[in-house]
N, C-alpha and C positions, 0 to 999 in steps of 0.2 A: 302488271300495268300496278303504277302507282295511282291512289286518290290525292287530286286535289279539295283543297277545303278551299274558300272564298270567304274565311271567318274562322276563328280560333275558337268559338264559340264549339260551332259544326262539328269538329275535331273534338270538341271530349264530349261531347252529348256521343258523338260515335265509341267513343271507347266509354262511360263511365255509363253510358247510357241505358233505356229496360227498363222492365220494373224490376227484376231480382241484381240484379250488377252493384248497382247504391247501396243497396240490404248488405250483402254479402260483407263487401266493403265498409260500410259502417260498423259493423260484427267484428271485421278483422283491426277494426282501430282500435278497438277493445284490447286486443292482444292477441295473439295466436289461442286458434282454437281447433276438436277435433273435428271429424264430418259430422260425428254424431252430436255431438254441441251442437253445430249449426243447425243442423236437423230440425233440430228440437227447438234452436228460437227463430227459425223457419216455418211453424206445423203450415202454413199455406203454398210450398213449392212441392212439386213433382220430385223424386228422388234424382229421375234421369234429369230434368234442368236444374237441379242445385250443382249436377257435378257436370254436366256441360258450360253450365256459367264458371264453376268453377276454372274448369279448361281453358275456357278463352280468359279469364282476368287473367290465369298463368303464360295464358303464350303471348298478353301483350305486354308481361312484365311488371303486371302490379301485385300479383300476390305467389306466395311462394308454395309448394307443396312440399314437406320433409317425411318422410319417412322414416320410420325409426329402424324399419327391419324386424320387428317384432312378431310372433307367432301366438296370438292373432294378429293382424297387422294393426301397426299404430299409424296411423298418418294426422296428420296437420295442418293445417294451411297460417299463414301468416300474409300478413303485406311486405313487400318488398320496402328497397329505399325509397323509389317512385311511387308504391301505393302508398305510402307513409307523407310523397310531398300533396294527397289530396287532403289530407284531416282538416284543415281550415278549411275545407270545400263541402266536406262533407256533414262537418261540423253546421254549420250555417244550413243546410241542408235542414239537419233537422231539426233546429235553432226557427226557421221557418218555419215546420211543419209540427212541432208544437203548439207554434203560436195561432194556426193555424186552427189545430181543435180544438184548443183553447176559446176562438172567436165560435167557432161554433155550436160547444156550449153552450154557452152564452145565451 
């Protein structure tokens, strides 16, 4: 059954909402990252949660998983074209968060 949205913000929050999805997208906005790099940049997320969120973002068409076919496995993640279209939104969230942190420190 297809979900119905009454406001575009509902759809946006449904797709990129949650605690870790926007953070993953923000890191990938900088460029492709291997799983281990993402894990180091996000020390408070569990491995299970990171894998789960990456799979969800991949299923939603925002993140691409690239298996380089090497041993040991070399897998990297990057934003798809649709994921890249979120760059201004992610930048706005970053700027707002940075300003809020600055105000809190004052």
